[in-house]
BALODREN-546048 format. One line per 10 residues: number of its first residue (from 1); their letters; for each residue z, y, x of N, C-alpha, C. Coordinates in pm, whole numbers, plus 32768, in hexadecimal, padded with zeros to 4 digits. Layout:
NUM	a	Z,Y,X,Z,Y,X,Z,Y,X | ... .
This chain:
1	mtaphapvml	4517,8B39,F185,44A6,8B0A,F1D6,4423,8B34,F195 | 43C6,8B63,F1E3,4345,8B8F,F1AE,42F2,8B18,F182 | 42B3,8B23,F10E,425F,8AB7,F0DB,41E7,8AA3,F136 | 41C0,8A24,F154,4153,8A0A,F1B2,40C8,8A22,F179 | 40BA,8A27,F0F6,4037,8A39,F0B9,4041,8A93,F03F | 3FD6,8ADB,F024,3FD3,8B33,EFAF,3FC9,8AE0,EF30 | 4017,8AFF,EEC9,400C,8AB6,EE4A,3F88,8AD4,EE07 | 3F4C,8A6F,EDCA,3EC9,8A7E,ED8A,3ED5,8ACB,ED07 | 3E7D,8B2C,ECF4,3E71,8B7A,EC78,3EF7,8BBA,EC4F | 3F3F,8BEF,ECB1,3FC3,8C29,EC94,3FBA,8C9B,EC30 .
11	devvdalqpr	3F5D,8CF6,EC41,3F51,8D67,EBE4,3F36,8D38,EB56 | 3EDD,8CD6,EB48,3EBC,8CA2,EAC4,3F33,8C59,EA86 | 3F7F,8C12,EAD9,3FF6,8BCB,EAA8,405E,8C2E,EA75 | 407C,8C93,EAC3,40E0,8CF6,EA9A,40B2,8D41,EA1E | 4031,8D5F,EA16,3FFC,8DA4,E9A1,400B,8D4F,E923 | 3FF5,8CCC,E931,4001,8C73,E8BD,4092,8C5C,E896 | 40EB,8C5B,E8F9,417A,8C48,E8DC,41BA,8CC5,E8A2 | 418D,8D3A,E8D2,41C5,8DBC,E8AB,425F,8DBE,E8B4 | 4294,8D99,E929,4326,8D99,E939,435D,8E27,E947 | 43D9,8E38,E922,4419,8EBC,E932,44B0,8EA9,E943 .
21	agqtvvdgtf	44F2,8F13,E96B,4582,8F0F,E983,45CB,8EDE,E906 | 462D,8E8A,E91C,467A,8E52,E8AD,4647,8DCC,E87D | 45CD,8DA6,E8A5,4595,8D26,E87C,45B2,8CBA,E8E5 | 45AB,8C3D,E8B9,45B9,8BCB,E913,4539,8B77,E90C | 44FC,8B63,E97F,447E,8B1B,E989,4495,8A9B,E9DA | 4459,8A2D,E9AE,445D,89B0,E9FB,43DE,89A5,EA4F | 43F1,8998,EAD1,4385,8973,EB2C,4393,88DE,EB42 | 4343,8890,EAFA,4355,87FF,EAF8,432B,87BA,EB77 | 42E0,87FE,EBCC,42AE,87C2,EC47,42C1,8827,ECB7 | 433B,8832,ECEA,4361,889C,ED49,430C,889B,EDC7 .
31	gaggysrgil	42FB,8827,EE06,42AA,881F,EE7F,42DD,887C,EEEC | 4288,88D8,EF18,42AF,893A,EF7E,42E4,89BA,EF40 | 42EF,89BE,EEBB,4330,8A2D,EE79,42DA,8AA5,EE59 | 4257,8A98,EE62,4200,8B0B,EE4C,4209,8B44,EDBF | 4204,8AEE,ED5A,420E,8B1F,ECD1,4299,8B58,ECB6 | 4300,8B14,ECE8,4389,8B45,ECD3,439A,8BD1,ED0B | 4364,8BE9,ED81,436F,8C6F,EDBD,4327,8CD7,ED68 | 42B1,8CB4,ED36,4267,8D11,ECE2,42AF,8D31,EC60 | 42F1,8CCC,EC27,433C,8CDF,EBAA,43B9,8D31,EBC5 | 4401,8D12,EC30,447B,8D5B,EC52,445E,8DEF,EC6B .
41	atgasviafd	43E7,8E0D,EC9E,43C2,8E98,ECBA,43B9,8EEC,EC3C | 43AB,8EAD,EBC9,43A4,8EF6,EB49,442F,8F14,EB11 | 4496,8EDC,EB4F,451E,8EEF,EB1E,4553,8E7C,EACC | 44FE,8E1B,EAAC,4529,8DA7,EA5F,4578,8D46,EAB7 | 45C2,8CEC,EA77,4609,8C81,EABD,45B4,8C02,EABC | 45CC,8BAB,EB1E,457B,8B31,EB2B,45D6,8AB8,EB3C | 45B9,8A4F,EAEF,45EF,89CA,EB09,4579,8976,EB3A | 457E,894B,EBB8,450F,8902,EBF3,4532,886F,EC00 | 44CC,881A,EBF2,44DD,878A,EBFE,4481,8755,EC6C | 44B3,86F6,ECB9,445F,86B0,ED1B,44A5,862F,ED43 .
51	rdptarrfae	445E,85C0,ED38,449A,8541,ED5F,4496,852B,EDF6 | 444C,857F,EE3E,4440,8575,EECF,44B8,85B9,EF10 | 4510,856F,EF52,4587,85AD,EF8D,4568,8611,EFFC | 44F2,8608,F039,44D0,8665,F0A5,44AC,86F0,F070 | 4498,86FD,EFEB,4473,877F,EFB2,44E5,87E3,EFBB | 455F,87B4,EFC8,45D3,880E,EFC8,45CD,8875,F038 | 458C,8855,F0A7,4585,88B4,F117,453C,8934,F0EF | 44E4,892B,F08A,4498,89A1,F060,44E4,89F7,EFFB | 455D,89CB,EFD6,45AF,8A1A,EF7B,460A,8A7C,EFC5 | 460A,8A73,F049,465E,8ACC,F098,4637,8B5E,F081 .
61	glpaerfrlv	469A,8BB1,F06A,4682,8C40,F059,4663,8C6B,EFCB | 4652,8C0D,EF70,463B,8C32,EEE4,46BF,8C5B,EEA3 | 46BD,8CBA,EE46,473A,8CF1,EE0E,4789,8C8A,EDC0 | 47FE,8C67,EDF3,484F,8BFD,EDB6,4878,8C1D,ED27 | 4884,8C9E,ED07,48AE,8CC3,EC80,483E,8CB1,EC19 | 47C2,8CA1,EC47,4752,8C92,EBE9,46FC,8C17,EC05 | 4726,8BC4,EC64,46D3,8B51,EC88,4729,8AD5,EC9C | 46F5,8A65,EC66,4738,89E3,EC79,46CE,8978,EC8B | 46DE,8925,ECF3,4681,88B8,ED0C,46C3,8834,ECE8 | 4680,87E6,EC93,46B4,8766,EC63,465F,86F6,EC9C .
71	errfselade	469F,8697,ECE0,4655,8628,ED1C,4647,85B8,ECB5 | 45EC,85CE,EC57,45CD,856B,EBEF,4538,8572,EBD1 | 4506,850C,EB8F,447B,850D,EB5E,446D,8578,EAF2 | 43F8,85B5,EAE9,43E8,861D,EA82,43E5,85E3,E9F5 | 43CE,8561,E9EA,43D4,8522,E966,4462,8523,E92D | 44C5,8540,E983,4551,8543,E959,4584,85D0,E940 | 4528,8632,E93C,4554,86BD,E934,45A0,86DE,E8B4 | 4578,86A5,E844,45BE,86C3,E7C7,464B,868A,E7C7 | 465F,861A,E80E,46E5,85E1,E81B,473F,8640,E869 | 4706,8687,E8C8,4751,86E4,E91D,476C,8769,E8D6 .
81	tgegaidavv	4707,879A,E88D,4710,8821,E853,4742,8823,E7C3 | 472E,87B4,E77B,4747,87B3,E6ED,46C9,87D8,E6A0 | 46C7,87BC,E61F,4650,87D6,E5CD,4650,8865,E59A | 45D8,88A2,E599,45C6,8929,E566,4611,8993,E5B3 | 4623,897E,E637,4675,89D9,E686,4628,8A29,E6EE | 45A9,8A09,E703,455D,8A41,E772,44EF,8A9F,E73E | 44D8,8B0E,E786,4477,8B73,E75B,43E8,8B53,E784 | 43D4,8B06,E7F0,434D,8AE5,E81E,4357,8A71,E880 | 42E9,8A25,E88C,42E3,89B3,E8E7,425D,89B3,E92E | 425E,8994,E9B1,41E1,8985,E9FC,41E5,8904,EA4C .
91	fdigvssmql	4173,88BF,EA4F,4161,8847,EAA1,40E7,885C,EAFB | 40F5,8833,EB78,4086,8830,EBD8,4079,879D,EC01 | 4016,8757,EBC9,4014,86C5,EBCE,3FCF,8690,EC4B | 4007,8621,EC7E,3FC7,85DD,ECEE,4013,85F0,ED70 | 3FD8,85C0,EDDD,4016,85C8,EE60,400B,8656,EE95 | 4072,8684,EEDC,4070,870D,EF10,402D,8712,EF99 | 4002,8789,EFC0,3FC3,879B,F042,4021,8773,F0B3 | 40A0,8795,F0A3,40FF,8774,F10E,410E,86DD,F11D | 410A,8693,F0AE,4112,8602,F0B8,4097,85C8,F0FB | 4022,85FD,F0DB,3FA7,85CF,F11A,3FA6,85EB,F1B0 .
101	deaergfsfm	3FE1,865B,F1D7,3FDB,8686,F262,4044,8643,F2BB | 40A5,85FE,F280,410E,85BD,F2CF,40EB,852A,F2E1 | 40BE,8507,F35B,408B,8480,F376,40F1,8414,F355 | 4172,8432,F36B,41D7,83CC,F356,41EB,83A7,F2C3 | 41B3,83F9,F268,41BE,83D9,F1D9,4154,8372,F1AE | 40E9,8366,F1FB,4085,8301,F1E1,402C,831A,F16A | 401B,8399,F142,3FC6,83B7,F0CE,3F32,83C1,F0F3 | 3F14,83E7,F16D,3E8A,8408,F192,3E56,83AC,F200 | 3DD7,8389,F1F6,3D98,833B,F260,3D5F,8395,F2CE | 3D71,8418,F2C0,3D44,8474,F326,3DA4,8476,F39E .
111	rdgpldmrma	3E1F,8444,F388,3E84,843D,F3F3,3EC4,83B3,F3ED | 3ED2,8375,F461,3F0D,82EF,F463,3FA2,82F6,F449 | 3FD2,82A0,F3F2,4060,829B,F3D1,407F,821B,F38A | 40FE,8203,F36E,4125,818A,F325,40EA,818C,F298 | 40C7,8119,F265,4089,810E,F1E1,40F8,8116,F177 | 4123,8192,F158,4196,81A8,F103,416B,81E3,F07C | 4149,8265,F078,4115,82AC,F003,417C,82C7,EF96 | 41FB,82AC,EFAD,425F,82C5,EF45,4286,8359,EF41 | 4284,8394,EECA,42B2,841E,EEBB,434B,8425,EEC6 | 438E,83BF,EE92,441E,83B2,EEA2,4438,8356,EF18 .
121	atgptaadlv	44B7,8345,EF39,44D9,82F2,EFAD,44FE,8264,EF84 | 44E1,8240,EF08,4509,81BD,EED5,4492,8174,EE98 | 44A3,80F1,EE85,443C,80A3,EE41,43D7,8067,EEA0 | 437B,8014,EE6A,4315,7FD3,EEBB,42B7,8037,EEFD | 428B,8018,EF74,422F,806D,EFBD,419E,8044,EFA2 | 4141,8094,EFD7,40B4,8071,EFCD,4098,7FEE,F015 | 40DD,7FD7,F085,40CB,7F59,F0CE,40F6,7EE3,F078 | 4164,7EF3,F02E,4190,7E87,EFD4,4123,7E67,EF6D | 40EA,7ECF,EF32,4083,7EBB,EECD,4006,7E78,EF09 | 3FD6,7EAD,EF77,3F5B,7E7B,EFB5,3F6C,7DEB,EFE4 .
131	neaeptelar	3FE2,7DC9,F017,3FF7,7D44,F050,4026,7CDC,EFEC | 4056,7D07,EF76,4092,7CA8,EF1A,4050,7C9E,EE91 | 4008,7D04,EE67,3FCB,7D01,EDE1,3F61,7C94,EDD9 | 3F58,7C54,ED65,3EED,7BF2,ED4E,3E66,7C38,ED5A | 3E02,7BF4,ED90,3D7E,7C33,EDA1,3D47,7C71,ED21 | 3D5A,7C2D,ECAE,3D27,7C64,EC31,3D71,7CE4,EC0B | 3DF3,7CE8,EC23,3E41,7D60,EC06,3E1D,7DD1,EC66 | 3E0A,7DB0,ECE4,3DE3,7E15,ED46,3D5A,7E4F,ED22 | 3CFD,7DFA,ECF8,3C7A,7E2A,ECCF,3C84,7E85,EC55 | 3CDB,7E60,EBF7,3CF0,7EB4,EB80,3D25,7F3D,EBA7 .
141	ilfvygeere	3D85,7F41,EC01,3DBE,7FC1,EC2E,3D53,8018,EC6F | 3D03,7FDE,ECC6,3C9A,802A,ED0B,3C32,805E,ECA9 | 3C12,800E,EC44,3BAB,8037,EBE4,3BDF,809F,EB81 | 3C56,8087,EB4A,3C8B,80E0,EAE1,3CBD,8162,EB1B | 3D0B,815C,EB86,3D4A,81D4,EBBD,3CF2,821D,EC23 | 3C97,81D2,EC62,3C41,8211,ECC6,3BB1,821C,EC9A | 3B90,81E0,EC27,3B05,81DC,EBF6,3AA8,81AB,EC65 | 3AD9,8144,ECAC,3A91,810B,ED1D,3A36,809B,ECED | 39B3,80AE,ECFB,3952,804C,ECCA,3954,7FCA,ED1C | 397E,7FD3,ED98,3984,7F5D,EDEE,3A0F,7F1E,EDEC .
151	srriaraiar	3A59,7F32,ED81,3AE5,7F07,ED7D,3AF7,7E71,ED95 | 3AA4,7E1F,ED59,3AB5,7D8E,ED68,3A97,7D63,EDF7 | 3A2E,7D9B,EE30,3A0B,7D77,EEB9,3A7B,7D9E,EF1A | 3AB0,7E17,EF09,3B1B,7E47,EF60,3B99,7DF1,EF4E | 3BBD,7DD2,EED2,3C34,7D83,EEB8,3C28,7CF6,EEF4 | 3BB3,7CB9,EEE5,3BA1,7C33,EF1F,3BAB,7C36,EFB7 | 3B70,7C9C,EFF4,3B74,7CA9,F085,3C03,7CBF,F0B7 | 3C4D,7D13,F071,3CDA,7D2C,F097,3D2A,7CAB,F08C | 3D16,7C60,F020,3D61,7BE4,F00B,3D46,7B7F,F07A | 3CC9,7B75,F0A7,3CA9,7B18,F114,3CEC,7B43,F196 .
161	rreeqpftrt	3CE3,7BC5,F1B4,3D18,7BF6,F233,3DB1,7BF1,F238 | 3DF5,7C0F,F1CD,3E88,7C16,F1CF,3EC7,7B8D,F1E1 | 3E7D,7B21,F1C6,3EB2,7A9B,F1DE,3EC9,7A83,F273 | 3E79,7AC4,F2C6,3E84,7AB5,F356,3EDC,7B22,F394 | 3ECF,7B9B,F360,3F1B,7C0C,F397,3F30,7C75,F32B | 3FAC,7C92,F305,3FC7,7CF8,F29F,3F9B,7D82,F2CD | 3F7C,7DD7,F26C,3F5B,7E62,F28A,3FDC,7EB3,F297 | 3FE4,7F06,F2FF,405D,7F57,F314,403F,7FEA,F32D | 3FC2,800E,F350,3FA2,8097,F379,3F30,80CF,F325 | 3F30,8153,F314,3ECB,8194,F2C1,3E3E,8188,F2FB .
171	lelaefieka	3E2E,81A6,F37C,3DA9,819F,F3B7,3D75,8111,F3BA | 3DCD,80B2,F3CE,3DA8,8025,F3CC,3D69,8000,F346 | 3DA9,8027,F2D8,3D74,8009,F253,3CF3,8056,F238 | 3CEF,80D5,F25D,3C78,8126,F245,3BFE,80EF,F28E | 3C11,80CA,F30B,3BA2,8093,F359,3B75,800C,F322 | 3BD4,7FBD,F2F1,3BB1,7F3C,F2B7,3B60,7F4D,F237 | 3B89,7FAB,F1E2,3B3F,7FC4,F165,3AB3,7FF7,F185 | 3AA8,804E,F1E8,3A25,8081,F20F,39C7,800E,F236 | 39FB,7FB0,F283,39A8,7F3D,F2AB,398B,7EE2,F234 | 39EC,7ED4,F1DA,39DB,7E7B,F167,396C,7EA7,F10A .
181	vggrrgakvh	3955,7F2A,F100,38EB,7F5D,F0A8,386C,7F7E,F0F4 | 3866,7F59,F173,37EB,7F6A,F1BF,37DB,7FEF,F204 | 3849,8033,F221,3841,80B1,F26B,3821,8128,F213 | 3815,819B,F251,3802,8218,F208,3773,822C,F1D9 | 3713,8202,F226,3685,8212,F205,3665,82A1,F1D8 | 3698,8301,F225,3677,838D,F20A,36C9,83CE,F19D | 3729,8387,F163,377A,83C0,F0F7,37D4,842E,F12C | 37E2,849A,F0DE,3838,8509,F105,38CB,84E6,F0F3 | 38E7,8490,F092,3970,8469,F075,398F,83E4,F0BA | 3A02,83DB,F0FB,3A27,8360,F140,3A30,82ED,F0DC .
191	patrsfqair	39FF,8277,F0FE,3A01,8206,F0A1,3A8B,81DC,F071 | 3AF5,8203,F0B9,3B7C,81DC,F091,3BBE,8242,F034 | 3B7C,82B1,F019,3BBA,831E,EFCC,3BEB,82EE,EF44 | 3B95,82AD,EEF8,3BBB,8284,EE71,3C27,8219,EE74 | 3C21,81BF,EED4,3C86,8155,EEDE,3D0F,818F,EEFF | 3D13,81EE,EF5C,3D93,822C,EF7F,3DCD,8278,EF07 | 3D77,82BC,EEBD,3DA5,8301,EE45,3DE2,829E,EDE3 | 3D9C,8230,EDCD,3DCA,81CC,ED6C,3E4F,818F,ED95 | 3E5C,816D,EE13,3ED8,812F,EE44,3F4C,8192,EE37 | 3F35,820F,EE5A,3F9E,8275,EE4F,3FCB,8288,EDBE .
201	iavneelsel	3F6B,828D,ED62,3F8C,829E,ECD4,3FDE,8228,ECA3 | 3FB9,81AE,ECCC,4001,8137,ECA1,408E,8133,ECDB | 409C,8151,ED5B,411F,814D,ED9D,4180,81AD,ED59 | 4150,8222,ED33,41A7,8288,ECF9,41A5,828D,EC61 | 415A,8233,EC22,4150,822D,EB90,412D,82B7,EB58 | 40CC,82F8,EB97,40B2,8385,EB7B,407E,83A0,EAEE | 402A,8349,EAB9,3FEF,8366,EA36,4055,8351,E9C7 | 40A4,82E8,E9CF,410C,82D5,E96A,4177,8340,E977 | 4193,836C,E9F0,41F2,83D8,EA07,41BF,845A,E9C8 | 413D,8475,E9D4,4102,84EC,E998,410F,84E8,E900 .
211	eaglaaaera	40EC,8476,E8C5,40F7,8469,E832,4188,8481,E804 | 41E7,8445,E84B,4274,8455,E828,42A2,84E5,E840 | 426D,8524,E8AA,4293,85AE,E8C9,4263,8611,E860 | 41EB,85FD,E82C,41B7,8654,E7C2,420D,8649,E744 | 4234,85CE,E722,4289,85B9,E6AD,4313,85F6,E6C4 | 4346,85EE,E73F,43C7,862A,E75F,43C3,86C2,E754 | 4354,86FD,E780,4344,878E,E774,4341,87B9,E6E2 | 42FF,8769,E68E,42FD,8786,E5FF,438C,878C,E5C7 | 43E1,8731,E5F2,446B,872F,E5C3,44BC,87A5,E5FA | 44A2,87CB,E676,44F5,8830,E6B8,44D3,88BF,E691 .
221	lktggplvvv	4458,88D8,E667,442B,8961,E64F,4461,899E,E5CE | 447E,8A1F,E5D6,449E,8A6E,E560,441D,8A8D,E513 | 442A,8AB2,E496,43B6,8AE2,E44C,437C,8B5C,E493 | 42F7,8B5B,E4A4,42B5,8BC9,E4EA,42AD,8BB7,E581 | 42E5,8B49,E5B4,42E4,8B31,E644,4263,8AF0,E673 | 4225,8B24,E6DD,41A9,8AE9,E710,41C1,8A70,E76B | 4165,8A12,E764,415E,89A1,E7C0,40DB,89B0,E80C | 40E4,89BC,E890,4070,89D3,E8E6,4064,895D,E946 | 3FEC,8922,E94F,3FD9,88AC,E9A3,3F5C,88BF,E9FA | 3F6E,88AC,EA7D,3EFF,88B0,EADC,3EE6,8822,EB0E .
231	tfhsledriv	3E6C,87F1,EAFE,3E48,876C,EB2B,3DDB,8774,EB95 | 3DC6,8701,EBDA,3D67,8700,EC49,3D01,868F,EC43 | 3D0A,8638,EBE0,3C9C,85D9,EBCF,3C90,85B1,EB3D | 3C24,856E,EB1E,3BFC,8559,EA93,3C5F,8506,EA44 | 3CA0,84A3,EA82,3CFD,844F,EA38,3D73,84A1,EA04 | 3DAA,84F6,EA5A,3E19,854D,EA31,3DEB,85AF,E9C6 | 3D7A,85EF,E9DF,3D4A,8656,E981,3D2F,861A,E8F8 | 3CFC,859F,E8F6,3CE0,855D,E876,3D61,8549,E826 | 3DCC,8523,E86B,3E4D,8510,E827,3E80,8593,E7EE | 3E7A,85FE,E83D,3EAA,8680,E810,3E54,86B5,E79E .
241	ktffsvragk	3DD1,86AB,E7AC,3D76,86D9,E744,3D90,8691,E6C0 | 3DA2,860D,E6C8,3DBD,85BE,E64F,3E42,85E4,E611 | 3EA9,85F2,E663,3F2D,8616,E630,3F27,869A,E5E4 | 3EEC,8700,E622,3EE5,8783,E5E0,3E8F,877D,E562 | 3E20,8736,E56A,3DC6,872D,E4F7,3E0B,86EB,E480 | 3E50,867C,E499,3E96,8635,E42E,3F09,8688,E3F8 | 3F5C,86BD,E453,3FD2,8708,E426,3FAC,878B,E3E1 | 3F35,87BE,E3FC,3F07,8838,E3BA,3EBA,881B,E33A | 3EAE,879A,E316,3E69,8775,E29B,3DD3,8775,E2A5 | 3D9F,8778,E320,3D0D,8779,E334,3CD1,86ED,E335 .
251	tpagsrhapp	3D23,868A,E35A,3CF8,85FF,E35C,3D54,85B0,E300 | 3D1F,8563,E2A2,3D76,8517,E247,3DD6,84BC,E292 | 3E53,84BB,E266,3EB8,846A,E2AA,3E97,83D6,E2A6 | 3E44,83AC,E246,3E22,831F,E23B,3DAB,82F6,E28F | 3D70,8352,E2DA,3CF9,8330,E328,3D1F,82D9,E39F | 3CBC,8296,E3D8,3CD7,823C,E448,3CFC,828A,E4C5 | 3CE6,830E,E4C6,3D07,8360,E53A,3D95,8395,E533 | 3DDA,837D,E4C6,3E5F,83B6,E4B4,3EC8,8348,E4AE | 3F41,8363,E4E4,3FAC,8301,E4DA,3FDD,82F6,E44A | 4015,8282,E423,4046,8272,E39A,40BF,82CB,E37F .
261	vaagaapsfq	40B8,831C,E317,4128,8372,E2F0,4139,836A,E259 | 41A8,839F,E22A,41C3,839C,E19C,4156,83E9,E14F | 412C,83B2,E0DF,40C2,83F0,E090,40F0,8476,E058 | 4092,84D4,E04D,40AD,8554,E00D,40F8,85B9,E061 | 4103,85A1,E0E4,414B,85FE,E13A,40FF,8683,E141 | 4149,86F2,E133,410C,8777,E13E,40F1,8798,E1D0 | 4089,87E7,E1EE,406A,880A,E279,40E3,8845,E2C2 | 4106,880B,E334,4178,883B,E380,414F,889C,E3EE | 40CC,88AC,E403,4098,890D,E465,4020,8957,E42B | 400E,89CF,E45C,3F95,8A1E,E440,3F53,8A3C,E4C5 .
271	lsfngaltps	3ED3,8A1D,E4D1,3E8D,8A33,E54F,3E90,8AC6,E576 | 3EAB,8AE1,E5F6,3EAA,8B6B,E628,3E1B,8B9F,E635 | 3DBF,8B44,E652,3D30,8B65,E65D,3CE5,8AE1,E655 | 3C67,8AE7,E635,3C15,8A6E,E62E,3BEC,8A43,E6BA | 3BE8,89C0,E6D0,3BBA,898D,E74F,3C20,899F,E7BE | 3BEC,89A5,E838,3C42,89B1,E8AE,3C15,8A24,E906 | 3C74,8A62,E949,3C56,8AC8,E9AD,3C42,8A83,EA35 | 3BEE,8ABD,EA88,3BD7,8A89,EB0F,3BEE,8AF9,EB74 | 3C00,8AD8,EBF4,3C1C,8B3E,EC58,3BAA,8BA2,EC68 | 3BCE,8C1B,EC8E,3B6A,8C83,ECA6,3B1D,8C64,ED26 .
281	aaelaanpra	3AAB,8CA6,ED35,3A5A,8C94,EDAE,3AA8,8CBE,EE2A | 3AF8,8D28,EE1C,3B47,8D58,EE8E,3BAE,8CEF,EEB7 | 3BEF,8CB0,EE56,3C53,8C4B,EE78,3C11,8BD1,EEB7 | 3B9F,8BA9,EE84,3B59,8B37,EEBD,3B2F,8B50,EF4D | 3B09,8BCC,EF69,3AE2,8BEE,EFF2,3B5B,8BE8,F050 | 3BCE,8C10,F01C,3C48,8C12,F06E,3C8B,8B8A,F075 | 3C7B,8B38,F00C,3CBF,8AB7,F005,3C64,8A4E,EFC6 | 3C12,8A0C,F018,3BB3,89A8,EFE3,3BF7,8936,EF98 | 3C77,891B,EFB3,3CBD,88AE,EF6E,3CCE,88CB,EED9 | 3CB7,8947,EEB1,3CC7,896D,EE24,3C4B,894B,EDD1 .
291	rsaklraavr	3BE2,8918,EE10,3B60,890E,EDCC,3B62,88B8,ED4E | 3BB8,8854,ED49,3BB9,87FB,ECD3,3C24,8820,EC6D | 3C6A,888E,EC82,3CD9,88B3,EC2A,3CA9,88E0,EBA1 | 3CF4,88B8,EB3A,3CDE,88E6,EAB1,3D64,890A,EA74 | 3D69,897B,EA2F,3DE4,89A9,E9EF,3DD1,89A8,E959 | 3E2C,8963,E915,3E2E,8962,E883,3EB7,8992,E855 | 3EBC,89D5,E7E2,3F3B,8A0C,E7B2,3F3F,8A0C,E71A | 3FB8,89FF,E6E6,3FCF,8A06,E656,405C,8A38,E63E | 4074,8A6C,E5C6,40F5,8AA8,E5A3,4139,8A54,E538 | 41B9,8A3C,E54A,4208,89EA,E4ED,4216,8A30,E466 .
301	teapvwraaa	41F8,89E8,E3FD,420A,8A1D,E376,4298,89FD,E345 | 42B6,8A25,E2CB,433A,8A09,E293,4342,897D,E255 | 42D5,8931,E258,42D2,88AB,E21D,4331,884D,E26A | 4366,87E8,E227,43BD,8788,E26A,4373,873D,E2D9 | 43BF,8708,E337,4388,86B4,E3A0,4345,8639,E363 | 42D0,8614,E396,428D,859D,E366,42D7,8522,E396 | 42EE,84C4,E33E,4331,8448,E361,42D1,83D4,E359 | 42E7,836E,E3AD,4290,82F8,E3AB,429B,82B2,E325 | 422A,8279,E2FB,4229,822F,E27D,4284,81B6,E287 | 42C9,8199,E21D,4325,8124,E21E,42D7,80A2,E21E .
């Protein structure tokens, strides 16, 4: 099946991965298969991961002898592949264009659909969270994951309204949030944008999944294997930037920005380049959805995997 959208920064991703025949690359976020197709075109083999069961339709026609799709979270990739067995890993973080465009998935307020937002087909939905979370917890989610300044006002308003009628539809919630914050008042961004982002991240545990996925990639990669990550908003990019900085020895492991690890660990990654790459002007003109993308990459050293402090 043909992929519905062009993968973001495909040329830059393939260049950073440098895949070749005989190698095995993990595409940790298969989605519509854009990165997998680009990697397969080099002659390399791909093990792809996606917790979304609907992603399998995009695997049709891919070479069975060099491609395998695993319906698991990418944080579990090392359990599937084994440690030190993979030549390269790529992650494309966040919701995919196809998920946003399918109203029945409930990811976007641009199309009316059930208030779902689950990447997998299991677990609590966005409606469960919105209708059942304590107001203080809902406000925390909106503020931390959506960086929504009106988080408390929105959470209080939702709590009052759901006592009379639960929220079940995306447009219903979006319109309610718009009224709760006093309308758009000329804003270019819809007032519900940050709230929808926050709810989606919470429903899918996206930030903790990203942290676990980066650590899993560290375990799975061979020495000299690149880890390439494309993110689309600041919370994700901050996690990736911190992970690479700490693992490359640029940020002290004991700093408040780094997770606790065993003292004296040698750098397990070397940065491929400083900072982050962004899409070219030509790509932005062709695909405006790429505008917030950032690509960071690092190469696995021969140092042991970092372990959590006891």
